[in-house]
C-alpha positions in Angstrom: 139.9 -54.7 -37.2 143.5 -54.6 -36.2 144.4 -58.1 -37.6 145.6 -59.1 -34.2 143.9 -61.7 -32.0 141.6 -60.4 -29.3 142.5 -60.6 -25.6 139.9 -63.3 -25.2 141.4 -65.4 -27.9 144.9 -65.0 -26.3 143.6 -65.9 -22.9 141.8 -68.9 -24.3 144.9 -70.1 -26.1 147.0 -69.7 -22.9 144.4 -71.7 -21.0 144.5 -74.5 -23.5 148.3 -74.6 -23.4 148.2 -74.7 -19.6 145.7 -77.5 -19.7 147.9 -79.4 -22.2 150.9 -78.9 -20.1 149.1 -80.1 -17.0 147.7 -83.1 -18.8 151.2 -83.8 -20.1 152.7 -83.6 -16.6 150.0 -85.8 -15.3 150.7 -88.4 -18.0 154.4 -88.4 -17.1 153.5 -88.8 -13.4 151.3 -91.8 -14.1 154.1 -93.4 -16.2 156.5 -92.6 -13.4 154.4 -94.5 -10.8 154.1 -97.4 -13.2 157.8 -97.4 -13.7 158.5 -97.4 -10.0 156.2 -100.4 -9.4 157.0 -102.5 -12.4 160.6 -101.6 -13.3 162.5 -100.1 -10.3 161.0 -102.1 -7.5 162.0 -105.6 -8.7 165.7 -104.4 -8.9 165.4 -102.8 -5.5 163.9 -105.9 -3.9 166.7 -108.0 -5.5 169.2 -105.8 -3.6 167.6 -106.4 -0.3 165.4 -103.3 -0.1 162.2 -103.9 1.8 158.8 -102.8 0.6 158.5 -100.6 3.6 161.7 -98.8 2.7 160.8 -98.4 -1.0 157.3 -97.1 -0.2 158.6 -94.6 2.4 161.3 -93.3 0.0 158.8 -92.6 -2.8 155.8 -91.6 -0.7 154.4 -88.5 -2.4 157.2 -88.3 -4.8 156.4 -87.1 -8.4 158.8 -86.4 -11.2 160.4 -83.0 -11.1 160.2 -81.8 -14.7 162.1 -78.6 -13.9 165.4 -80.5 -13.5 168.0 -80.2 -16.3 169.1 -82.9 -18.7 165.7 -84.6 -19.0 164.2 -86.2 -22.1 160.5 -86.3 -21.8 158.4 -89.0 -23.5 158.2 -88.2 -27.2 161.4 -86.0 -27.2 164.9 -87.0 -28.3 168.2 -86.0 -26.6 170.6 -83.7 -28.3 173.6 -85.6 -29.8 176.2 -86.0 -27.1 174.1 -83.9 -24.7 175.5 -80.7 -26.2 173.9 -77.5 -24.9 174.3 -75.7 -28.2 173.2 -72.2 -27.0 174.7 -72.2 -23.5 177.5 -69.7 -23.1 181.0 -71.1 -22.5 182.8 -69.0 -20.0 186.6 -68.5 -20.2 188.5 -70.2 -17.3 189.1 -66.9 -15.3 185.4 -66.8 -14.4 185.7 -70.1 -12.5 187.9 -68.6 -9.9 185.7 -65.5 -9.2 184.6 -66.8 -5.8 187.8 -68.5 -4.6 188.5 -65.8 -2.0 185.5 -67.0 0.1 186.7 -70.6 0.1 190.2 -69.5 1.1 189.2 -67.2 3.9 186.6 -69.6 5.2 189.1 -72.5 4.8 191.7 -70.8 6.9 189.3 -70.4 9.8 188.1 -74.1 9.5 191.7 -75.3 9.2 192.4 -73.7 12.6 189.3 -74.8 14.3 189.6 -78.4 13.0 193.4 -78.6 13.3 193.4 -81.7 15.6 190.9 -83.6 13.5 192.6 -82.7 10.3 196.0 -83.8 11.6 194.5 -87.2 12.6 192.8 -87.6 9.3 196.0 -86.8 7.4 198.0 -89.4 9.5 195.4 -92.0 8.6 194.8 -91.3 4.9 197.8 -89.3 3.8 195.8 -86.4 2.4 196.7 -82.9 3.5 194.1 -81.1 5.6 194.2 -78.0 3.3 193.0 -80.1 0.4 190.1 -81.5 2.4 189.1 -78.1 3.6 189.2 -76.7 0.1 187.0 -79.4 -1.3 184.6 -79.0 1.7 184.4 -75.2 0.9 184.0 -75.7 -2.8 181.3 -78.4 -2.5 179.0 -77.0 0.2 180.5 -73.7 1.6 181.6 -75.7 4.6 178.2 -77.1 5.2 176.3 -73.8 5.1 175.0 -74.1 1.5 171.3 -74.8 1.1 170.8 -78.3 -0.2 167.0 -78.2 -0.8 166.0 -81.1 -2.9 164.4 -84.4 -1.9 167.0 -86.9 -3.1 164.4 -89.5 -4.1 162.6 -86.9 -6.2 165.8 -86.0 -8.0 167.3 -89.4 -8.4 164.0 -91.0 -9.3 163.2 -88.4 -11.9 166.7 -88.7 -13.5 166.6 -92.5 -13.4 163.3 -92.3 -15.3 163.9 -89.4 -17.7 167.5 -88.2 -17.7 169.9 -88.5 -20.6 172.0 -90.8 -18.4 169.3 -93.0 -17.1 171.6 -96.0 -16.4 173.9 -94.0 -14.1 171.0 -92.5 -12.1 169.3 -95.9 -11.8 172.3 -97.2 -10.0 172.3 -94.1 -7.8 168.7 -94.3 -6.8 169.2 -98.0 -6.0 172.2 -97.1 -3.9 170.1 -94.4 -2.1 167.5 -97.1 -1.2 170.3 -99.3 0.2 171.4 -96.4 2.4 167.9 -96.1 3.9 167.6 -99.9 4.2 170.9 -100.0 6.2 169.7 -97.3 8.5 172.3 -94.7 7.3 169.6 -92.0 7.0 165.8 -91.5 7.0 164.2 -90.8 3.6 162.9 -87.4 4.6 166.4 -86.3 5.8 168.1 -87.3 2.5 168.5 -83.9 0.9 170.5 -83.5 -2.3 171.5 -81.0 -5.0 169.7 -80.8 -8.3 172.1 -83.5 -9.5 171.4 -85.9 -6.7 174.7 -85.2 -4.7 174.3 -85.6 -0.9 175.4 -83.7 2.1 178.4 -81.6 2.8 180.9 -83.5 0.6 178.3 -83.8 -2.2 178.6 -87.6 -2.5 176.4 -89.5 -4.9 174.8 -92.4 -3.0 177.1 -95.0 -4.5 180.1 -93.0 -3.2 178.5 -92.8 0.2 178.2 -96.6 0.4 181.9 -97.0 -0.7 183.7 -94.1 1.0 181.7 -92.4 3.8 183.3 -93.1 7.2 182.6 -92.3 10.8 185.3 -89.8 11.6 184.1 -88.5 14.9 183.5 -92.0 16.5 179.8 -91.7 17.2 178.9 -94.8 15.3 177.2 -92.9 12.4 178.4 -91.8 8.9 176.8 -88.4 9.0 177.8 -86.4 6.0 174.9 -84.0 6.6 175.6 -82.8 10.2 179.2 -83.8 11.1 182.1 -81.8 9.8 184.6 -84.4 11.0 182.7 -87.2 9.2 182.6 -85.0 6.1 186.4 -84.4 6.1 187.3 -88.0 6.9 185.0 -89.2 4.1 186.6 -86.9 1.6 190.0 -88.1 2.6 188.9 -91.8 2.3 187.6 -91.1 -1.2 190.8 -89.5 -2.3 193.0 -92.2 -0.7 190.9 -94.9 -2.4 191.3 -93.2 -5.7 195.1 -93.2 -5.5 196.2 -90.1 -3.6 200.0 -90.3 -3.3 201.0 -89.2 0.2 204.0 -86.8 0.2 203.5 -85.4 -3.3 202.1 -82.0 -4.2 199.1 -81.5 -6.6 201.1 -79.3 -8.9 203.0 -76.1 -9.6 202.4 -72.9 -11.6 205.1 -72.7 -14.3 206.4 -70.6 -17.2 206.4 -72.5 -20.5 208.8 -71.2 -23.1 207.6 -70.8 -26.7 209.9 -73.6 -27.7 207.7 -76.0 -25.7 204.5 -76.8 -27.5 201.2 -76.3 -25.6 200.0 -79.4 -27.5 202.2 -81.5 -25.2 199.4 -81.2 -22.5 197.7 -84.2 -21.1 197.9 -87.0 -18.5 198.9 -89.4 -21.3 202.1 -87.4 -22.1 203.8 -87.4 -18.7 207.5 -87.4 -18.1 209.6 -86.8 -15.0 209.4 -83.2 -13.7 213.2 -83.0 -14.1 212.8 -83.7 -17.8 210.3 -80.9 -18.1 212.8 -78.6 -16.4 215.5 -79.7 -18.9 213.1 -78.5 -21.7 213.1 -75.0 -20.1 210.0 -75.1 -18.0 210.5 -73.4 -14.7 208.4 -72.6 -11.6 207.1 -69.1 -11.4 209.1 -66.8 -9.1 212.3 -68.6 -9.8 211.7 -71.3 -7.2 213.3 -74.7 -7.8 211.1 -77.8 -8.0 211.3 -79.7 -4.7 214.0 -82.3 -4.8 211.6 -85.1 -3.9 209.3 -84.2 -6.8 211.9 -84.0 -9.6 212.0 -87.8 -10.3 208.2 -88.1 -10.1 206.0 -87.9 -13.2 204.5 -84.6 -14.1 202.0 -83.5 -16.7 201.7 -80.2 -18.6 198.3 -78.6 -17.9 197.3 -75.3 -19.6 193.5 -74.8 -19.0 193.4 -71.7 -21.2 196.2 -72.6 -23.5 198.5 -69.7 -24.1 195.8 -67.3 -22.8 196.4 -68.1 -19.1 198.5 -69.7 -16.4 200.3 -73.0 -17.1 201.0 -75.8 -14.6 203.0 -78.9 -14.1 200.7 -81.3 -12.2 201.3 -84.6 -10.5 199.1 -87.7 -10.3 197.3 -86.2 -7.3 195.8 -83.5 -9.7 194.0 -86.3 -11.5 192.8 -87.8 -8.2 191.1 -84.5 -7.6 189.6 -84.8 -11.0 188.1 -88.1 -9.9 186.2 -86.1 -7.3 184.9 -83.8 -10.1 185.7 -84.4 -13.7 186.9 -80.9 -14.5 190.4 -79.5 -14.9 189.2 -76.2 -13.5 187.7 -77.9 -10.4 191.0 -79.7 -9.6 192.9 -76.5 -10.2 190.5 -74.5 -8.0 190.9 -77.0 -5.1 194.7 -77.2 -5.4 195.2 -73.5 -5.6 192.8 -72.8 -2.8 194.5 -75.4 -0.6 197.9 -73.7 -1.3 196.5 -70.4 -0.2 194.9 -71.9 2.9 198.1 -73.6 3.9 200.9 -71.2 2.8 199.4 -67.7 2.6 198.1 -65.4 0.0 199.7 -66.9 -3.1 198.1 -65.8 -6.4 198.5 -67.0 -9.9 201.5 -65.2 -11.4 200.2 -65.2 -14.9 196.9 -63.5 -15.8 194.0 -64.7 -17.8 193.4 -63.1 -21.2 189.9 -61.7 -21.8 188.3 -63.6 -24.6 185.1 -63.1 -26.4 182.3 -65.3 -25.2 181.4 -68.3 -27.3 178.6 -70.8 -27.1 179.1 -74.5 -26.5 177.6 -74.9 -29.9 180.4 -72.9 -31.4 183.0 -75.1 -29.7 181.1 -78.3 -30.6 181.2 -77.2 -34.3 185.0 -76.7 -34.0 185.3 -80.2 -32.4 183.2 -81.7 -35.1 185.5 -80.2 -37.8 188.6 -81.4 -36.0 187.2 -84.9 -35.7 186.5 -84.9 -39.4 190.2 -84.1 -39.9 191.3 -87.1 -37.8 191.8 -85.5 -34.4 190.8 -87.0 -31.1 189.1 -84.2 -29.2 187.8 -86.4 -26.4 184.2 -86.1 -27.5 182.0 -83.5 -29.2 180.6 -81.9 -26.0 181.2 -78.2 -26.5 183.8 -78.0 -23.7 187.5 -77.6 -24.5 189.1 -80.3 -22.5 192.8 -81.1 -22.9 192.3 -83.3 -26.0 190.5 -80.5 -27.7 193.0 -77.9 -26.6 196.0 -79.8 -27.9 194.2 -80.7 -31.1 193.7 -77.0 -31.7 197.4 -76.4 -31.0 198.5 -79.1 -33.4 196.1 -77.8 -36.1 197.4 -74.3 -35.6 201.0 -75.4 -35.9 200.3 -77.5 -39.1 198.7 -74.4 -40.7 201.4 -72.0 -39.9 199.8 -70.3 -37.0 201.3 -69.6 -33.5 199.7 -72.4 -31.3 197.4 -71.0 -28.6 195.7 -74.3 -27.8 192.4 -72.7 -27.0 189.3 -71.8 -29.0 188.5 -68.3 -30.0 186.2 -66.7 -32.6 188.9 -66.3 -35.3 189.8 -69.9 -34.9 186.1 -70.9 -35.1 185.9 -69.0 -38.4 189.0 -70.6 -39.8 187.7 -74.1 -38.9 184.3 -73.7 -40.6 
């Protein structure tokens, strides 16, 4: 005897686990069908969705248990949705594929020059910004968008950590079908339920999608002009200021604290300049920008480039709630419009940390009275400036960014 289970025992155990998993999945599917009929359908009907539309949308649809951020029956969500073991990548990694967006964006800017000029006249958003978003979201419409939207949205409305949000989105998707915007089978989405080339959620489609090419349809799946015009309408509706830039890379002297970062600590760009902040390369800030409000943005603290951004930067964040996304789009747009401009400052190489490591730091800072913007394992501007303030109070040179030594000090 070896003391180890026999192959037959292992096979039997594996078979039992498979049967249990199958039975569990079947149980979830049955609950899903009951939820559709008894919970979702009354709300859909109240919004004017017909039974034919509802049945067509969910014909053959079962919950996709491979989607992320689900809470299965009997399970509980992690506090705040923190993925404690997921690796947090330093900001430099986010820009690894920007060259493809820039090169593809330049060719699209040329081929769509007439449409982009007309869209900018109507909405006030520069064409390079629109092309950069288009490239970032769907590789200019070439990215594979494989999922059935009703499978994704239905699953997430039933099981996701943010059920209420996805319930609104699946109801909006049903309204799209009811209004004839798209057939259910043609409604393809990402794993998060975002639709078409601009990656709109259904509620955004209903509010912001427009017919840019004049064919009577709002086709964000097949029409590049509809896609670009819809992105422009979205940004304009969220407050894009025509004539202002998105931001500028700057040099921040050591006399200016990195803890001054954030959209709630704005001041005229001329005032930042008086504090010693200057554009990289010695360029002056444009005269028409100097009186406008600007905000310090340091996505890697003292470990990477720094920026003065305008309100338009935060409009880009309305499209995707990420500092790095907005910076990617703005920087790619500059390179599409003005040539091969690169960040002047480099990104320091930092040891990888998990989101759990950062969440633990955030928890400790909250206990000391800091507002970190939520314990989510991601170092947003409130976390970054809280780190900088704690460092300064404890006699350390403020870096405003998490690292392993800081994690140890905050235990």
